[in-house]
TORPADREN-929393 format. One record per residue (C-alpha): residue in one letter; x, z, y. Coordinates in steps of 0.2 Angstrom, whole numbers, plus 2048, in hexadecimal, padded with zeros to 3 digits. Example, Ala and Ser with C-alpha at 12.3 -4.5 7.8 and 13.67 -1.06 7.14 Angstrom:
BEGIN
A83E8277EA S8448247FB 
***
This chain:
BEGIN
M3A3807CBB K3A0801CA9 F3917F6CA6 A3897EEC96 L37B7E1C97 V36D7DEC8A V3677CCC8B L3557CAC84 H3517B8C8A S3557A8C80 P36379DC86 D35778FC8B K35079AC99 T35D793CA5 E35879DCB4 S3597ADCAB Q36A7A8CA4 R3707A3CB5 R36A7B4CBD T3717BECAE L3827B6CAF G3837B7CC2 F3807CACC0 G38D7CCCB3 R39A7C2CBE A3957CCCCD L3997DCCC4 I3AA7D6CBF T3AD7CFCD0 N3A97E0CD8 G3B57E9CCD H3A97EFCC0 E3AD7EECAD L3A07E4CA2 T3A47EAC91 R3977E2C87 V3897D5C87 F37C7D9C79 F3717CAC75 Y3617D1C6E G3507C9C69 D34E7B8C70 G3607BAC77 T3677B8C66 R3637A6C67 I3737A4C70 G37A7A2C5E E370792C5B P378781C5B G36E77BC6A A373789C75 S385783C78 E384781C8B A37E793C8D R38A79AC80 D399791C89 L39479AC9A W3947ABC91 L3A57A7C89 G3AC7A3C9A L3A77B4CA0 S3AE7BCC91 D3BE7B3C92 T3C27B9CA4 S3BC7CBCA1 A3BE7D0C8F T3AC7D3C8D E3A57D4C7B L3977C8C77 A38D7D0C6A I37E7C9C61 C3717D5C59 S3737D2C46 A3617D6C42 S3597CBC50 A3667BDC4B E3607BEC39 R34E7BCC3F N3537ADC49 G35C7A5C3A I36D7A8C41 I3797ADC33 K38A7ACC3B A38F7B0C4D P3977A2C57 N3A97A3C5C S3AE7B1C67 F39D7BAC64 V39A7C8C58 L38B7CDC4D A3887DFC51 G37A7ECC4C L3707F6C58 G37E803C56 A3887F8C62 L37A7F9C6F M37980CC6D E38C80DC6F S38B804C7F G37F811C85 F38C81EC82 D39B815C88 C39480DC98 E38D815CA8 R37F807CA9 V3777FCC9C V36C7EFCA4 T35F7E5C9B C35D7D3CA0 V34C7CBC9D 
***
């Protein structure tokens, strides 16, 4: 089954990050496909310089599963993030809509 995740919490919410990453890893371990993680709202703060620890954890998941890591461009702009970090992409809400069409499940993580 294909899944996408929408991350709404900021990277400094360590328990939420751990829970969301654990869910993503569990999906992959159980044979599901995690096609995209879409960072929206406070989640776009993953692109800030101080978020390198959380960012590295997401990069590890992406490297082992070919999951796209997308940061909402409008939310990123509101948070002062102009450029996506390495291995992340800036994407519009159309990418989130596309996930809804391409995946069987889109799970919002708060």
